[in-house]
C-alpha positions, 0 to 999 in steps of 0.5 A: 449636777451642775457645777460652775466653770469657775469651781472647776477652774479653782480645782484645776489650779490648785491641783496644778499647784501641787503638781508643779511642787511635786515635779519640781521637788522630784527634778531638784532631788533627782528622783526621776527623769522623763524621756523626752524631758519636755514631757514633764509639762504634759504630766503637770498640766494633764495628770496633776491639773486636768485629771487630778483637779477633775477627779477631786471636783467630782469626788468632793461630796464623797467620803474621804475613803472614796476620794482616796481610791482614784489617786491610788489607782491612777498612779499605781496603774500609771507607774506599772504601765510606765515601767513595763510598756511605756518607759517615758520616765525612769527613776535615777539608779532605778530606785526610789528611796531604796525601792528597786522593785517596780511593783512595790515602788508603784504601790508606795507611790499609789499609797502616797498619792491617794492622799492628794485628792482628799487634801485638795478637797479639804483645802477647797472645803476650808476656802469656802467656809464662812469665817 
């Protein structure tokens, strides 16, 4: 299926916007920090912009439940991989809203992030509706 490059750019920038908002709120709220600090720029552009934008565009015609799964699995896997092997970011006080268990924290973040792709697709669908 051919998709015009402009469509991908729209998905990229919308996802990038969400990434900037999420990472800015996390930084100001002192939720977690990256080591090294500049890694946040790669996360915003790479994870939020490129990966989530591309996944949203690829799954745009799928049922909302199918759109939910990649975001959930991506953040669940990323959090577990980081906690047990990579150690590229850590939560302040090793806690996220009182959740100290790394597996439970990954599940909670995965559940929340799973909604991002359906939200992006809903915004994009709404922006293309004829008024």
